[in-house]
C-alpha positions in Angstrom: 127.3 81.1 121.7 130.7 80.2 123.0 132.6 83.1 124.6 129.5 85.2 124.9 127.8 86.4 128.1 124.2 86.3 129.1 124.0 90.0 129.8 121.1 92.1 128.7 120.3 95.8 129.0 116.8 96.7 130.1 115.2 99.1 127.6 111.8 100.6 127.2 109.2 98.2 125.8 109.4 97.9 122.1 105.6 97.8 121.7 104.4 99.5 125.0 106.3 102.0 127.1 104.7 100.5 130.3 106.7 97.3 129.5 110.4 96.5 129.2 112.5 94.9 126.5 115.9 93.3 127.0 118.7 94.0 124.5 121.7 91.6 124.2 125.0 93.1 125.2 126.9 90.7 122.9 124.6 91.2 119.9 123.4 94.8 119.9 120.0 95.2 118.2 118.9 91.7 119.2 116.4 91.2 122.0 114.8 88.5 124.1 111.7 87.5 122.2 109.1 84.9 122.9 108.7 82.6 119.8 106.5 79.6 119.8 106.6 79.4 123.6 110.4 79.6 123.9 112.7 82.5 124.6 115.1 83.4 121.8 117.6 86.2 121.2 117.0 87.7 117.8 116.5 90.8 115.7 112.9 91.9 116.2 110.7 92.9 113.3 107.8 95.4 113.7 105.2 92.6 114.0 107.2 90.9 116.7 107.6 93.9 119.0 104.8 92.7 121.4 106.6 89.3 121.8 109.7 91.2 122.9 107.9 93.4 125.4 107.6 92.1 129.0 105.6 93.4 131.9 107.4 93.3 135.2 105.8 93.0 138.6 107.4 93.7 142.0 
C-alpha cells in the first residue's frame, strides 16, 4: 500500500509456540500468511494459523 512500511513485529507462533508469527505494524491484527505458495498480509482465521506460523533456524 502506498505510504505504508514493510515493518512487522515478531510474535509467538499462532499455531505453535515453538514458531513465530509476524504481525504488520501498519495493519494491526494482520499477519504474514502463506496462501497458495505466496506470502500475503491478511487477517488470519483459526484454520489458517498454521500458514501464519514460521519456524526459524539460526
